[in-house]
N, C-alpha and C positions, 0 to 999 in steps of 0.2 A: 117551647116550654123547657123541653127533656133539657135542650142545650144549658137554658141557664140555673135550672135545679141543680144539674151536674156540677156548675161554676159554684155557686152557691152552697153547696155540698162540701168545698176546698178552699176556704174563704182565704188561707195562708196564701195556698196558692194563686189564687186568682189576684190578690192585692201584689203581692209580688212582682207577678208578669203585666200588669197592667200599670204600675210604677214604672218598671224598668221600659214598657212601651210609650207611655205618657213620658219619659224624659227622652226617648230616642225621635220620638214624631215631633212633642213640640220643640226641641232644638232643631230639627229641620225647618217645622214652619216658620219659626222666629227667624232663621237666617233667609230663607225665601222671601221672607216680608221684606226683607232690609234689598237681596238681592233685583226683585223684581221692582223696589221703588226706586232702585239707582240705577240700577243695568238693563232691565225688561223694557219699564212703561214708556210709551214712545213719549217725546218731549213735545211740553203743549205748543205746539207751535204748527200751522198747518203744514202738511206736508214734509213734516221735520224732516223723513228721508231724502229730502232735494237738497239740506242745506249743508256749509259744507264750511270748516273754521278754515281761513287764509291766512300762512304764514309767509314769508321769504326764506329761502334758502341764501347764506351768502358763499361766496366763494369756497372758505373754509369751510363749509359743509353745516355752518349751524344757525338755528332756526333764528329767524327777528322779524321784531313787529312791521308794518309797513308804517310811511309817514303821512300824514293827509295829503300831500300835493301827490305823493307816488298813489294811493288810494282817486283819488280822480281822476289821475290819466290812466291806471290799469279799468276805470269805471267806464272812461272814455273812449278807450280801444277795446273792450270787452267782445270777447265772440260771441256766437250764435249761442253756444251752449251753456252760457250763462244768462240768466234771467236779470237778474238785479245784485246788487253791490252795497253791503252795509258797513259805517263806521261808527265806532264810539270812542270816545279819549275821557279819561277818568282825571275830574278836578276833586280836590277837595274844598267841601262847601261849610261854611260856618253858618247854622242856622238858628237865628236869634229869638228869644221868645222872655216869656217874664219869670222862667224858670234858669235863665242864662242862656251862653251859648249850647249848641248843641253840635261835634263834629262828625259832617255824614260826607258820603261819595257823590258826586254827579258826576253821570255822565254825558258829554256831549254827542250825541243823536244825529246824524246824518239824515238828509230828507227822507233815503231809503231806508233807515233802522225799521222802522216797525212794519209798514209795509212787506220789507224783505222777510221779518220774522214769523208773520203772520199773526198774531196773537190780538186778540181787543182788549179795552181797557175790563176791568171790574165793576168802578165808578166813572160817571164821565165822560171822557174824551180823548181823543191824541191828538197831536200838534196840526192846528193847518197847513196847507202849504204857504197859505202868507206867513203865518208865525215863522215858517225856516226863512224868510228871506232878512238879510241884514239889516241893522235898524229895527228891526221889528221888536214889539213889546215882550218881555221875558215872561214866556211860560215854563208849569212845572209837571212832571206827569210823576208821581212818589210808588214809590213799591211799596205792597201789603202791609209789610215789617213796619216801616216809618211812619205809615198810616196809621195803623196799629197803635204804634210807640209814642209819637210825639202829636199826633191829632186826635187818641182815642177811640180812634174807626169813626169819626163823627162825619157822615155823607153829607153836611154841610161845609165842610174844610172846601170841597169844590165852589173855586169863585172865591176863597180862600187870599189876600197875599199873605206872602212871607216874606220877613226879613233877614237879607243873608250878606255874607260880604261880601258880597257879587252884584250886590244891587236887588232891587223887589222882584219876587216871581207870584206868578199868579197859578194857583193849584188848579189843574182844568180835568183832571182824570188821577187814575190810584189803578195801577197793575193787579193781575190777580196773584193769589200765592204761590202758586206755581213759576210764576216766571222770575227770574234770575239770571239775566245775561246783560251785559256781562256780570262775571260772579260777584265784583266788588260793587255793581250799583246799585245805591241805595235810592237814587232818583234819576231823572232824564229830563232834558231840556234841549230844544234845538240847538244844532252846532253854529250856523252859519251866520246868527245875530251874538255868539258869543266870539267870534273872528278877534274883533277887536281887542277884547281882554287878554286875546292869548297868541301874543305876535308868533310864541316859537313854533304851533302848529304850522307856519307858511314854511317854516325850515324842512326842507327835502330830507335831512338826514337826522329830523327830530320822532323818533320813532319807541318813544317811553311810553308805558301805561294806553295802547292802542288797542284796539279791537277791528276784525276785520272778516267777515261773516260774508257769502255770497249764496245763493239758488240757484241750482242748477236749474235747467230745461228739462221736461218731464220727458224720461228716456235715455239721459246723457250719464254716461259714466263717469267715475271722480277722474278717470285717467286722462278720458277725452277734454275734460273740463281742461286740466294740468299742463296737457300736450299744447291746447290753443292757448292757453291763458300765457305758456312760455315764451309763445311768439311775441308777445303785446309785450312781456318783459325784457325779452332780448332786445327788442327795438328802443325800449328806453333807456337802457344799458347802453347803449351806443350812444346818446343822446344826451345822458346826463352822469356826471363823473359817480355821483353818489349812488348811481344803481347798477354800477358795475359788478358784474358776478352775482348779481340776485336773480333768483329763480321762483316759482311761485311754490310751495308745499300746500295740500288740501286735503286736507283729512273731513270725514262726516263728522256733524255736528256733536249725536250722540255720542261716538267713539272720543273725540275731541274730551268731551265733559264728563268722562268717567275713565280715563286712561290711566289715571295716576290710584284710582283704586281698586279697578278690575282684577290685578293678580291676588292682591291680599282676598278680595271677599271670594274667590275662585278657589284658594287655599283653603281659607274657612270651610266654604262648600264641602269640601274634598272629608275636612277633618267630619262635619256632622253626618255625613254619609257613613263612614266608619262606625261612629259613635251608632250610627240604626243599626249597625250589621252585629257589633256586638250585643248592643239591647236584643237584637233576634235571638242569638246564639244562646243568650244567657235565659231569654224564656224558651228556647227550643228544650236546651238542657232540663229545666225545670219541668217541662212538658215529657221528656222520657222517663224522669222520674218519677213523677203523677202517673204515668202512663203502666210503669212496672209496678206500682204499686196499686193500680186498681186493673191488673192483668185479668186476674181471676173473673173479673164483673165479666171483661170483654170476652174471655173464652166461655162463656154463661151463653153472651147474647148470640156467639158464633155458633157454641152448641144449641141451641134453641131457633137457628136458621139465619139467623143474620147474617147479611153475605159479607164479604171481607170490603165491596165498595161501599156498603152502606155503613160499616164501620169507621173507614177511612171519611166518607162524609160527616160523621157525626164531630170527629175528631177537629176535622178541618171549619166547622161550622163552629165551633168553642174557640177556634182559632181567629175566625173573623169578628165574633162577638169580643173576645179580650181586643184585639187591635181596633175595633170601634171604641170602646170604653177608653183604649188609651190615648186616640187620638182626638175625642172628645176633651178628656185630660188636658191632654197633650196642648190643643189650643188654647185653653182656660191658661197655660203656662206660657204660651204664644204669647198672648195680649199682654199678661206682665211682664215679658220678655223683648217686646218688640217697644211698652212706654220705658224701659230702663233703656235699651238701645238709643233710644232716641234723643233721652237724655244725657247720655254719655258717649254720645259720635263724638269723632272728631271735627274741627271746624273744617277740613279738607274734605268729608265727604260730601259730595255734591247730593242733590236732593232729598234732604235728610226730612221734611216736609211730607213728603210722598212715600214715605215707609210706615206702613200700616197692615194692620190685618181685615183686607179686602178680600171679596169674592174670588180671587184668584190663588189667594194664597188658601183657602178654605179647598177649593178644588183642588191643590198639590194637597193636602192633607188627607182630602179624601181617596186621593190617587198613591198614597203612601200606605193609606189603611187599608186599601185594595191588594196591595203589593206584600205588605210585613206577613199575610197569614201564611203565603206560598214558601218565605223564607224563612219559619219558626215553626211552622207547622205540617210542611210534608214531611220532613223525616220522620217526628214521633208518629203521624198518620200513618206512614210505610210500616213502621215497626208493629204498629199492632195490625197490621194484616197477618202478620208471619207469625201467631202465636202459635206454640205446641201443645194444641188442645188436651193430647193425650196427657201427656207430662203435669199440664196444668189440673186437669182434673184427679189424676193420681194422687199426686203433693197437696192439693189445695191450698197450695202456698201461696201469698201475695208475692208477686215477683220470679218465680220458678216459669222455666220456661224461654225465660226472655234471652237467656243465653250470651254469648261472648260479643255479637253485634252491638247489641244496644249499648254495652260498656264501653265498646270502640268508639262508640256515637258522640257517649257523651264525654268522651275524654277527648273526642276531634273537636270539640263543640270550645271546651276551656281551652285546647289549644290556639285556635281560632281566637277567641277573647284575648288571651296574653298578646299574643304577635301583633294584632291590628292596636290595642292598647300600648304596646311597648311604639309602636309607630307615632300615637297622638304625644304620649309623654316624649319622644324624642326631639320632636318639633316644638312640643311648650317648652322642652329645655333649653333647646337652640335658642328660641327666640329669647328666654329670660337669661340666658348667659350674653347674647348679643344685646337686650336691653340693659344689664349692667354693666358692660362692656362700654356702651356710649354714656352712662351717667357716670363712669370714670373718666370720662375724654375730655380733654380740657379744650377750650375754645378757644384758648389763643388769652384769654384774659382770665379776671378774677370774678365773676358774676356775684359773688357774696356778699351780702349788706349793701349792694348796689340798686338804688330806682331811680326809674326812666321816666319823660313823660317826652311827646312829642307836642310841640307847639307851634301853632298856626301865627305866624309871621304879621298876621294884621294886616295886611298890603295895603285895602282902602286907607288905612291910618300913616303906616308905615310902607310909603310910597315910593321911598330912595335906598339904593343899597344901605348910604351912611345912617338913615331911619331903622332900617332892621336892624343893622351893628347895632347899634346903642338902643334898639326893645331887647337884641338879645343879652347883652351887660345886662342891662337893669332886671332882668330875669334870673342870672347868674348871681348879682348878689345877693337879690332878695332869698335864693336858695342859700347862697352862702352863710346867709345871719341866721339860719333855723338851726335852733339849737339840736345838736348831734352830727353837724353835718363834718367832713373830714377834710373832703374836698370836693369841688364841680366844675364838670367840662362839658363841652358843646361839640354835637357832631351831627353832619347832617343826617346821616345813615346807619342806626348803633344795632349793629351784629346783636339779636338774630333778627331782627323787623324785618329783612328780606326786603326792604322798602330799599330802591338804587336806581341807577342811570350807569353805563357806561362810558369811556370817552376813551380813544383813539391816542397812541402814544405814539412819537416821534422821537426817539433819540436822537441828536445829533450825532451825524458822520453817519447816520444808516439808511438805508432804502431798502423800503417792502412795497411786494406786488400790489397794485389796487385790489382793494378788498381784502388782501390778506393782514393788514397790518395790526401788529399787537394792541391789545385794551385792559384796561382796569376799571374797576368799579371807581367812580369818581368821590370823593369823600372832603367835606369841609369842615375843620377842627379848630380848636383855640387851644388856649397853651395848655390848659389842666388836663386836656383830654387824656392826654395816655398815661399819667399819673394818678387819674380818678381810677381809670379802668382796669388798671396797671396792666397794660400789653408794654411789652418790654422794648427798647432800641435798642438793638443789637449793635448798630453800628453810627457814629456819628452824633446827632444831638436829635431831642426833640423841638416843639415848636415853644421859643420864648414871647413873653411877651410884646419886646420888640418887632417881632415877625408880623405880628394883630394890626397890619395894616393895608390898604385895599391895593398901591404900590409892590407889595411883598411878593419877591419872587421865591420865595423859600417850597421845596415839595419833599415831602418823606415818601417813601415806598415803602410795600413790604416787601420780606424775604425773596416771596415768590414772584417778583416781578423783576427786583434787581437780579433775580439768578437768570431769569428771563433774557434780562434788555442785555446785562453786561455779562457774562459766565466769564468765572476767572478772575473777576475783576472787581476792586472796589468801587461801586456803586457814588460813596459820597464824593463830589464833586464835579458829578457828570452831567450835562444838561440834556435837559430835556421838554419836548415840548407837549403841552393838552390842551386841552378846548372846554372852554366853561359849558356848562350842562344847567343853569338853572331855567326851569320850565316857565313859559311866561314873558320871559325879559328878550329882547332886541338882541343882548350881545350874546345869546347862546351861539354857541360854538364859536368863537371869538377865542383864537389862540393865545396862551398862554405859556413864555419863554421860560423858563426857571433852573434851579441850580438842586439837586438834592444834598438835599443837609442831614437825612438820616434814614436809618432802612429799621422797621419796627419788623416786631417779631408775625409771623403769619397768624391769621385769624379765621374762623370758620363763620363766613356770614349768614348764611341761612342755619340748615341745621344741622347739628354735631357730624351726621354722616357725610356734610360734605367736605371737598379738598379744600386744601388753605386756598383762601380765594383771593385774588390779585386786587390788589387796592392802591391808590394813592390818593394820598392826603395835601390839602393845599391849606392855606391860612382860611379859615372864614370870612375876614373881609373882601379878600378879593374878590370873591363871587358869591354871595348871603343869596340863599333858597327863601322860600314864603314858608316854609318849614323848618324845623331840626328840633334833634333832642336835646335837652339838659339831662343829664346821667350825675347823680350824686352820690358819693358811697357816705354812708353814716353809721354809728356807733347807738345802742340801744334798740328797744324797741322798734319794729318795722311797720306795723300799724299806727301808732302815735304819730312815727315818724312821717310817715304818711300823710294825714290828716295836717300835719304841721305845716310839711311843705304844699299840699294843696292851699291853704289860705295863704301862703303868703306868696304863689305864683298868682293867686287871685287877686291879690291886692294891689299887683302892678298893672291890671286894666281889667276889669268886670267882663268885658268880650272873649277874654281867653277862657277855654274849656280846657278844665281840670278834672274831667273824669276818665280820663285816660294814663293816670298816675300808676304803674305798676312796676312790681321788681321782676329785675333781670335775672331772677331765676327761673321765676314764672315763665318770662319769656323763652327761654331756653327747656323749660318743662312743656311746652304748647308746642315745639318744633317733635317735641316724642309723642304727641298725643295718637297719630294714627299706629304707630308701634306698640303703644300701650295698650291699645284698642284692641289690636289682634292678638297681644299676649293674653290677656283676660281671657276673650273669648275662646282660646285654646286652650289655655290653662282649664278652665273650667270643664272644656268637653272632655280633656285627657283624664281630671278628676274623676269624671261621671263615669269614664270609660272602667277606669281602676276600682270605682269601686263596684262597677256592675261584675268585672273581673273579678273581684274577690268573694262576690257572693255565690258566681257559679262554682270557682273551686271550692268554699266552703258547701255549699250543697251536695254536690259531688262527693267528696270524701263521706259527709254525715251522713249520705244515702247508703255508700259504699261497706261503710262502719256497721251503719242499723243493718244491715243482710248478712254482714258475716258476724252479728253478733253472738250466735250460738258459738260458731269457732273462735270466737275471742275468751268466750268462757272454759273453753275447753284447753287451747292455750294454756289461759291460766292456770287450770287445775291442774296439766301437768307441771307446774312450775315456771312457764314463762313469766320473765320477769317486765312488771310496767313500763320500763324506759326503755328495754328492747321494742316492747310490741309499738308503744309510743314512735320511736325513731324509725319503726318500719314503716308505721302508716303515712307520716308526713312524709317519707320519702315518698310516697306514691302522687303525692300534691305537689314535691319536688319536681319531680321528675316530668310532668306535665308543662309546671312552668319553664322547665329549661329547656322543653323542646317549645313549648311557643315563642321563646327568647330566640331559642337558633333560627327558626322561622322569622320573628320580625324583625331582627337585626338586619339581614339584607335588605328586608323591606323598607326598613327603617332610612339605610342607605342608597333605596332609589327616592323615596320620597321624599327625602329632606333635597334632593339638589332643586325640589321647586321653591325651596328657600334660597335660595343663593344671591336672586338678588334683595331679600330683606335682611339678611343675619349682616352682624358688623363684629369683628373684632374676634370671632371664631369661623372656623372652617365648617360645611356643611357635615363632615367626616369626624366631628371632633370627638376625639377618643373617650376626653373624660364623659361628656353627657351620653353616651351611648353605654358606656361602662358603668357608670353612675344609675343609670333607669333599668339596665338589666339585672343588675345586682338589689335593686330596691322592688323590683316586682318579684323577684328569687324571693324576697324573706316574706313580702306582702303573702305570697302563696303558703311560702311555710306559717306562718301563723292563720291561713286560713285552713291548714291542715291540720295544725297544731290543735287549737282549739277544739272540734268536734271529736278529735282521737283522745287527746286528753278527758274529755266527758266520758268517754265508752270504755276507758281502759281504767276509768275507776270502780267500773259497776263490778258486784258483788257476783265471783263465779257459779256460785250459786245458783242466785236467783237470773244470769244468765242462760244456765243448763234449765231450769226450772220453765223458764219463760217458753223453749221450745217443746 
């Protein structure tokens, strides 16, 4: 009770201290909930630590998926170190209903898939062994999201027939909300009955959209399994030319699932840890100031027999209460922050649904609350045990007897706050400059006023290449007729959709070692594409309408391909062999011998951070795919144009799903979502740190001037001018800020090396960012010093002297 009464008697101190701690602890708890849900929580599979994600390393050292025939052969020859292997292949699926068609993705799962993953359905059952046999009736297991969205979470959906473009499927089960493998799967169906509809899967070098997982035997290391599986791969490489040079690349599934986000989350974890240290330094300073103001009280207690240990224990108890209150409020802050984080998290962040304020987060918060009093309460408690009782009792004034050491301690805490705030601000500044540099980067085409829709080719109706071409032509004509349309083009894979597949390149007269042949992204475009997206043709010409035939052998390559295949030569007129890549068709990998008619400018196929992608373009009728992008450049209001475009496309065929129309600028923006997420969080942490440092400087200067009130009165009575006094006291705050900046700059130089993989367009030692942040901090410190100094130098010297 004594502790609580003491804090209640100092409401301003208590509120400010609890507020600072709640921000620091709450930010740490919120981010820990993200790290716990994404990185620390075990995957929802039985013995998930035994699961490994399997890729193949090519002879050139690049990662590659495995084809279905390769999977079967690796499974047949698997060593004893591997218990089971599972395979899944992704296919677009259009689910029809009374509300129209919806595009989803179905995973064709091998017979071993669900047993290997080791997870039971939430509702219903998994496919039986008979349902995995060729020719069996089609069944489907739904993802939790598809069940909740398309079927409104109806438990009676089990047993219901679903009409799709690949036939009727009977729903037999629903997976738990935690199951998301492969990451793109919205439903699962046995692979073997679907092989007849997907002849490309029989091709040994068809490796697109595949996922391969293995379960290791108990006690087996990844290295041992990799070594033993390499013998299988080597034997198959000698037997099949497509497998030449392939070697297994095994990664624990938990690591593979989070490898893309782990560095960013660890970076943010370091940032919130610094924020907590800054908050603790702030509260320690406030405690020192408060200790000075209650020095007489503590001296009297000591004179009456209270031991130094008892006084220290009392002050540490007050610190513990402050930390507990800050932790309780911080948990409330974290609860709201977690909701915001889940809503704002980029699509690339895995396991978002598992981010929650659970008992582990509460336990983490309790641990932080137990640790923080030692950080911010120990120094004030030690200072309180070193009171000069004789001086205190002689002068009877608050703050007497505290000495030079306490002033040095307060100044040291300010320096720490400034130095660590500078580290956070420099990091945020680098990310901000990097983000602006990315926004200003050209993707190689003009995304403004550009609208895109990925159209399903409705293969059940357009089951020949000629029908597909005619179908796409009807859509193009419908979009061209929409008011406001300037031009329309068709492309198989529109940057930055990240959807595509490579093809090997064989330029005439050149030989490459097997497994080391050059490759490029396989593209199919019509005559209007390059004009519509404004991708320049830098040599030769683009496609003409006369090239739009199945027998055309015109090829356009990007500048990076031309430089790779024909360095120092004119690529136009060169002969080049490529290979058809349309999935699901028997002519997949059929060679196409053509002539390069043009060289197009390089584009960034995925994110704006990507290097220029190698791409080759064939006329769309040569190898029409089961889906393609329609892209239109328009003028006028975007929302109105999208609505009109949606109506026009739907009028061509009611089975077309038109819910995916979007602007290309939005598509580009989505590729920056992970960077935007990190930038916003780090900037928020840096802003809080700056605010805490500012409050700390203000408090120290204000308290110091209050203690020197009599001195100020004497100086002014003797003729000292207010501007001179003001400058004197402001210099004290600036000196602390300059020392903090001098320490913080080299710390920031070390810390920003961790940003090397995420910054773009700037160096991690960017002088402008470092200089701007340092100057800003000094200016803020000057203002924080100026305000209390201005207030006290306006005091009437007579009043100041009378007060003493």
